[in-house]
N, C-alpha and C positions, 0 to 999 in steps of 0.2 A: 550468400549463406546466411542463412537467417538464424540468428541468435540470440534473440530476446523476444520472450512471449507477445510484448503489446504490437512490436515490428512484424513478428510472424503474422499475427492476425491481420494486420494491413493488408501485407503480400499476399497471405493467402484469400484473402477477400478478393482483393484486384483480380487474382488468376480465376478464382470461382465464379465470381460475379461481377465483369468486367463493367456491368451497366449500374449497378449500386454496390460498392464497397461495403462490407460487412459493418464497420466500423467510422466509416468516413462520415464527416457532417463539415459544415462552415467553420466550425471551432476544430481546429487540426492540432492541437498543442500536448493533448493529453498524452503521456507517457513520453515527454518530449525527450529525456535522456537516453531512454531506448534507442534512438537511432545512432548512438552512437556504436553501436554492438556490430552494426555491420557497415563500415566503410565503405563510400560509393567511389568509383572510380578508381584511379591508380593512386599511388602512394601518396599521403600526405600528411599534413597534421593542423589541424582545425580548431579552433579556438571558440568559445560559445558560453552563453551563459543565461540566467533571467534572473527578475526583481519579481517579488509577491512581498506587496505591503497592506498594509489594512489598518482603518480604526475600528477597533471592536467595542461595542457595549453590553456586559453581561451583568445579569440579575437573578437573584435567588440564591438557592444551595445552601441558606442559612449564613452566608457572608453578605457584605455589602454591596451594592451595586458598584461596578467599575467601568470605567473608558480607558483604553491602553491603546498603545501604537503596538501593532504585531507585524512579525516579521515570520512569513511562510515560507519554507523551502527555497530560499534565494540562494544561488548556486552558480560558480562558473566553473570552467575546466576546459580541457583539451585532448584531444584524442587522436589517432592515426593509426596508419597500418602499413606493412612492407610486404610485397608479393616476394613469395618464395618459390612458388611453381605455379601452374596453371590452375591448380586446385587447392593450395595451401596459403595463407596469409599469415604473419603475425599481427596481433591486434594489442592495442593499449589503450588506455583511457586512465586521466586522473580528474578526479571532479571534488570541489571543495565548496563547503556550506561559508556563507557569510550572512551578518547580519549588519541590513542598513539603519535598526535603531540603536544600537550602541557600537557598532564598528566591531566586535568580536566575530570568530570564525575560525575552523577547524581544516588545515590544507588536508586535502584527499579522504575527507571524513564521509563522502557520498561514495557512488559507485567508482571505484578504481581498481584496476586490475592490468595483466599481461597475460597474453596467451596465443592459442592457434586457433583458426577457423579454416575451415574446410567445406565446400558446397556437398561433397559426397558422404563424409563421416562425422560432421557436425565440428562444434567448438569446444574446446578445454581452456578454461582458464583459471588463474588464482588470483585472489586477492579479496575486496570487498564488494559485496552485492546486495540488493535486495533480493531476497529470498524468491522462488518461484512459485511458492502460496501465494506471493503477492504481486504477479505479473501475468493478470488475465486481461485487464482492459475491459472487463464485463460490468462490474458493480463498483459503485463509488461517486463521488461530487465530481465528476469530471471538470464541468465549467471552470470550477476554482483551482484545477490541476489536482485533486483530492489532497490540498494543503491547508484549506482555510479554519477559519471557526467551526462550521460543519464538516469536519472529517468525519468519515463513517468509522473510523478505528475506536469512534467512543463505544462503539457495541461490538463492530467487526474487529476480531484479533485481541480484544482486551487489553490495547493500548492506552485508550485516554487520547487526551488532548495533545499534541506537538507545537511546540514554542520552538522557534530557531532551527527548524530542520531537524529537531530530535524528537524522539519519541515521549509521550507523558510518562509511561511505565517503561522499565528497561527490561530484557530478558529475565534476569534473576526476580523481577516483578509478576510474571507471567506473560509479556507481551510477543506476539507473533507477527509484529511487522517492524523488523528492525533491517537497517543496512547491516549485513555480519561481515566483521572482518574475518581475517584468517580462515578463508574458504576457498575450496576449489569447486567449480562448477562444470557440469557437462550438459550442453544443449544439443538436441538432437537435430538431424536434417528434416525435412518434412519428407511422411510417408504420405501421398495424397494429401487429404485433406487433415491429417493427425501430426503432432509434434509434442514434445516433451522436454522436460529439463528436470535435474537433480542436483543438489547442492550439498555438500558437507561442511559443517562450521567447527572449527576447534577452540569450542568454548572454555576448556579449561587451559589452553594455551593463551587464549585472548585475556582471561579473567586472571587467572592464578600462577600465568607464566609455567604452567605443566606442558605436557605432552600430546599427543594423539590418541585417541582411544579411552581417555578419561571423560568427563562431563563435555557432551558435544549435542549437535542439532542435525538431523538430517531433513530436508525440504525437498518436496516434488510435486510436479504437476504434470498433468497429462492433457491435451488440447486438442479440440475438434472446431475446424471453420469450415463453412460449405455454403456459400451463397450469401443470404442475410440471416443466418443461425451460427451463432458460435454456442460454444460449449465447453466446459473446464472442469476437472476434479482437481483438488489439491490437499495436501497431506504434509503437515507438518511435526514431527516428533521430538522432544527434548528428552536428552537422555542423562539424569543424574542432574540437571541445572539447578533445580531446588534443594536438592539433597541427594546425600548417598542412596542410590537405588530407587530413588523417585522421578517417574517418568509421567512425562505428559505429552498432549498431542493436541493438535487441531484439526479438522477435517470438514472439506467443504463441497458444495455440488453447485455449480452456477451455470447460467444460459442468458443469452441474450438475442433479441432478434429486432434487425433494422427493418422496421414496417415498410418506411419509405426514407426519400433521401434525408428527411429531417426530422422523421419521428422514430426514436429508440426504446424499446423495454428491456428490461434485464432483473433477473433477481439471484439470489443465494440462498441457501439453507447452510449452515455452519455447526459443528460440534466441536465444544472445549472440553478436554477433561484434565484435572490437575490432581496427583497425588500430593498431599500436603505433609505428609509425616513419613516417619520411619515404617510406620505401619502398613503404608501405603494405601492409606483412606484416600479417598477421592472427593472432588466436588466435579460435575459435570454439569455444561448449560448447552442449551440449544437455542439458535436465533435464526431469523428468516429476514432476509431484506429485500427491496423493491426499488427499482429507478425508474422514471419515465423521462424523457428527454425530449425538447422539442427546439430545432435550431433552424429557423427560417432566416435565410440571409446572414446579416452580420448579428441579428440576436440570438440569443440562447436562453433557453428556460428548463430548470431542471427540478425534479420532486423526486428526494432520495428519503425511503419509511424504512426504519429498521425496529424489530422487536425482540428484545431477549428475554427467555423465558427465567423463571427463578432457578438457583442452583440446587441440585439434589447429589444424592451419593452418599457415601458411607463416612463421610467427614463429620467432625462433630459441627453441630448448629453454631452457625455465626462464624466458621472459618472461612477465610478468604485470601484470593489470589489476585492481586490487582483490585478489579470491580466486581470480579465475578463471587459472589457470598453465598454460602450453604443456607438454605433456610426457604420458609415460605416469602412470599411477595418482596423476592429480591432482584425482581427482572425491571426492565424498563423499555421506555419506547422513546426513539428518536427520530425526529424531523426535521428536515432540512428543505429551505425551497432558497434556488439559486438562478439569478439573472446574470448575463454578461453581455456586453455588447464589445465588438471587435471594431477599433477604429482602422486595424491595418492587421496585416499577418504578425505585425512584432509587438502590438499595444492594445490591452483592452481594460475596460473597467469590469468590476462585480459587486454584487449585493447579495447577501445570504441573510435569511430569516431561518432561526435555529430554536427548536423546542425539545426540553428532554425532560420527560416525565417519568420520574421514579416511583415504583411501587413503596409501599410504605417501609419496607427495611433495605430498601437499596440503596447505592452508595456511588452511583455514577455521576460524572462531573463533565460539563467544559468549561471549566477554570484551570488553570495550571496550577493553583493552590488545592484544588479538591473540594469534595463536599465537606460543610461541619456537621451537618446532622442527616443522618439516615431518611430516607422518603422525601427530601425536599426537592423540589422541581426547579428546573433554571431556564433561561431563554436567554436570547442574545440577537443582536443587529451586527454585521460587519459590512464596510464600505471600501473596497480594494481596489488594486491594480496591478496587472501583470504586464511586464515590457521583457522582452528578448531580445539578445544583442549576441 
């Protein structure tokens, strides 16, 4: 049963183009935790984990330059299944975040769930999930596991930069890239080259100890993979999260093409919309992202480019949600170059060069403390290690 988008992409790619899997490259670690969603073989419980650590140097933004030791997405977990019939399994996973920089961590803070999986009918699970809106495997800084200083959530999904495995902005601050707790999720079986997923997040129960039907989030995606081509559309709607009657959404269209075994190109267009007050006045923003990846042998080279337009809509001038701001010259460009070298299937080193170019009134940042003055540019260098166990 294929129950995770990144895993489905890999499985479908093999089925429809055995000579050239659509997302396969010598670097095969992207979406590492997705492999948990379809246990292989018989009933079992498996332990797994990864470390992602780096030394980052960042300057600009109206802040003094800083050098920091960073922990991005380090985690450990265990998962397993029980065969109930020839077409039905009980599946579970517990995945926890931890920080090697200060020893902190949260048990079960990453993808943690229990449910049923069927080859014929799909899977239905309850728990904490990265939403379908963020499970395409088409766009992002894959060579750094979409976790490092160059993480594309700076523009895509309006989440800022993550530290210690948590997003820079919360859901209440407009982020669309969060592992949602108190969720129920359905993943469809494959219908030829097409598959999809939908998830409900009970925000009110999670944040305010309320019940179902109050502030909540719906997230969904529809995916297509055939040979070297893959494409997806994603939608996520927040209902009452920013305030009573205020609804927000993120919508995206993505496509990727594996030109050769080692050359990949992908892109995304996204629109974000926030209702900022009780009058439901809105800020809307459009974003374009492109990625090119070259992975010869144990090496990997990747260039990500994102450009976010200025915020527009009926909201008052200067209103903002996260880094999305209403007004002229509030957009930004984000450029990330990543190189990676795999010593083995378990250990890799990587380096990133990151540049953030804000328009004169923009407030995007690659620093956890945020930008101090609108229109300031930022840049950084990151040297990191990834190890799987």
